C-alpha positions as CSV (number, residue, x, y, z in Angstrom):
1,M,-35.3,39.4,-10.6
2,N,-34.6,36.9,-7.9
3,D,-37.5,34.4,-8.1
4,E,-36.8,33.0,-4.6
5,V,-37.0,36.5,-3.0
6,F,-40.1,37.3,-5.0
7,N,-41.9,34.1,-4.1
8,I,-41.0,34.4,-0.4
9,S,-42.2,38.0,-0.1
10,L,-45.3,37.2,-2.1
11,R,-46.2,34.3,0.3
12,K,-45.5,36.5,3.3
13,F,-47.8,39.2,1.9
14,L,-50.6,36.7,1.1
15,K,-50.3,35.1,4.6
16,M,-50.5,38.5,6.3
17,V,-53.6,39.4,4.2
18,G,-55.3,36.1,4.9
19,V,-54.6,36.2,8.7
20,S,-55.5,39.9,9.1
21,S,-58.6,39.6,6.9
22,Q,-59.9,36.6,8.9
23,R,-59.4,38.4,12.2
24,E,-61.2,41.5,10.9
25,I,-64.2,39.4,9.7
26,E,-64.4,37.4,12.9
27,Q,-64.4,40.6,14.9
28,A,-67.1,42.2,12.8
29,V,-69.3,39.1,13.0
30,A,-68.8,38.9,16.8
31,R,-69.7,42.6,17.1
32,A,-72.8,42.3,14.9
33,L,-74.0,39.3,16.9
34,Q,-73.4,41.1,20.2
35,E,-75.3,44.1,19.0
36,G,-78.2,42.0,17.7
37,A,-77.6,43.3,14.1
38,I,-77.5,39.7,12.7
39,A,-79.0,36.4,13.7
40,G,-76.0,34.2,13.1
41,T,-77.5,32.3,10.2
42,E,-76.7,34.7,7.4
43,T,-74.6,34.4,4.3
44,F,-72.7,37.5,3.3
45,P,-71.5,38.2,-0.2
46,A,-67.9,39.4,0.1
47,T,-65.4,41.1,-2.3
48,M,-61.7,41.5,-1.9
49,T,-59.8,44.0,-4.0
50,L,-56.1,43.6,-4.8
51,E,-54.3,46.7,-5.9
52,I,-50.7,47.3,-6.9
53,P,-50.6,50.7,-8.6
54,Q,-47.1,50.5,-9.9
55,L,-48.0,47.3,-11.8
56,N,-51.3,48.8,-13.0
57,L,-53.0,45.9,-11.2
58,R,-56.5,46.1,-9.8
59,T,-58.5,43.0,-9.5
60,H,-61.5,41.8,-7.5
61,F,-62.3,38.5,-5.9
62,H,-65.9,37.6,-5.1
63,G,-67.2,35.0,-2.8
64,E,-69.4,34.5,0.2
65,I,-69.0,34.0,3.9
66,R,-71.6,31.7,5.5
67,L,-72.3,31.6,9.2
68,E,-74.1,28.2,9.0
69,D,-74.2,25.3,6.5
70,R,-76.9,25.4,3.9
71,E,-79.8,23.1,4.2
72,P,-79.4,20.0,1.9
């Protein structure tokens, strides 16, 4: 295995996932705001699943996306 090739391809994949995911979430929030489906003050629980079937890898990441800061 070539560690350098692996690390570069891994970083490219993660960058693509990060940029694409952010764009999708931003568009979904804008659409929901425009349709009046959300007020713009919500916090959304979010889950990301990473799957690589050939490695028998399936893992979940949990977090939240806030549209406003929480009150102190």
